[in-house]
Each structure stands twice: as C-alpha cells, then as structure tokens.
C-alpha angles and dihedrals in degrees: 000000000000103000138022097204118009121183104195102176121181129208091248139005113271142199120036088340093055115149136157088213093063115074115175097186089056098043121121114258121261116192133316110168139152101355131152129213123179145153095022121152094238122001136001091212132011138175111201131209107345141329117185108159120206135188094244100033107218092010088057111203114160122359112251129210120252111201121201113192136205105339114172109204124176147153095018123154102244117002135352089229136003128187116188105190121351144164126206095348119157123196107200131184096355125164115206129174148147096026117150099234122006130355091217128011121181117185103185134008130188129188129055140291091285094052126061112040145162110208143164092012139142121212119184123183091211141349136201093251096064133064091206119123114258115275119246100221144029104200124000108202122225130256091246131057130250103078119126128190122204135175096354122156122209121201138181097010094140114127126085096257094052131091130171095219128030139170156234113024113214092345121158117240111292092005119127134064092157123149129225135182124235133184142157093020121170124201112192120208116325091354086089086071092050101051105129138008124193131200104198143350117291091012098135146345121222118197111210104207097185106015095256091123102041109003090251111106108216090009136120143255119201144137114289118257138162094256095068114107106242092211089065104024134059136175113252122207092220088063097046098087094128137030086272101080124212133226140197120220130191125243086261089083125077127200137198128188118235127182137168140185132222091005116191139243091050090214112056118227091245095165098045 
C-alpha cells in the first residue's frame, strides 16, 4: 500500500461526466477530520498534483481556505504527509511521528501570508512504540513563499542527521530565497539543538514573529553569509547542523529577494 490518503485532483472531470465547468482541483473543501494513516510504503497523506480551492470553482473568484483537521500519520516509508502544489491549505491539529524522511514536506504553495498554514501540530522524529528508523526532518518548506507555521511542537530530533525545519523542497542547487513566517514553536528536549538545517547560502529566510525560533521577536533566521551586518546578526549553534552555518538577525535588518536568469558574463568577476 503506497498511500494512506491520496487526493488526485484533475483540472476537469473526465470520462462520461467530462465538463469544462467542473474543476476538481479548484473545488471548495468538504470535511477531512480525525483520520489515521500508518505503515504505508510511501506517504500517509498526499495531495497530487495540485489543489487550489476557489470560491467559484472553475470561474475562480477569491481563494478559499481548505482545512484538514487532526490527521495522525506514522510509520510511513517516506513522509508522513506530502503536498505537491497547494493554495490556501491549512493542516490543523495533526500528529505525525516515526516517518522515514520528513514529517511534512510541501513542494509548492500559492496564496499569501494569511493562507497556507501548518498549525497546532505535533511532529516527532521517533517514538518508543515504533521500530522505524528516526525521521530526518520535521517540516520541509516549499520552493515558493507563503507558508506560515504556528504552534507546532517538535520532539525527538536529537541525532546529527536530524533537523526540525528544513528547506527548500525540490529546489535546484542555489535556488531559493523565499520567506516564511513562524510563531509559537516548541522544541522538546534535545530538539532545541536541532532546530534548522540549511543547504546553501541565500537558500531561505525565516521570519520569527515572536522569538520562539531564534529568541529575536520580529527577527530573522537564515544561512550565514558575508553580507550580514555583524552588529545585528550572529551565528547560532542550533542552526549549524550542516557545513552551511545559520545566523539570527534582529528586526533592525530588512531583506529583499532578488533573482535573475541567464546572467552574463557566465564567469562572475569574483576577484574584482
């Protein structure tokens, strides 16, 4: 069994019921509450390939929120939960544990800072009731902006290969720079020493709304780089889980994302 719950939503209905006025992947959410998924070969819960609900279905209108409540997902072969491309999806009251890779991995989010969210959730790398190997990550953030994380507790992330928060899902090398909001985080036991792992400079930017991630309310957590002002930024051991070190900056620092394609010259003037 590959999946526990799999939302495979097409652009339009198909077969004898085909209609361009019926768009399953834009339909408003019904109910998803109090379900359990465990011991699947791949994912306990998956949305593939996209789900971006709107008020008027195919005619779009305003985005609507789709709330998924109280899923328990454990002992799955890859992730407890994977979302491929989603809009205003909210994961509320989940319990996730003992999954081989990440508890939650979200590849792509669309909306705004009041839309996609993980909240009121517990993520444990391992528990005493399972023989599964400890998972490597709690939440792996998307390769787009707009996801917020609120009132999430991380437990048993306590070995060198583990991190509560990672980025950037399915990114190409050196891709990223997206910003996400965090608040009301809890790190139990040694998980506090395994909060964040980075892959490369400028990969991601975490805004710490209340100081529960970094101790700097309104501040920032990001990979260290030579551009950071030392009077407002410092390296933090809890963010130094890879060769790409992590830093915390106060709210005095502002950031902007800049990207370009097909830059010339092909060889940067590194020594100029």
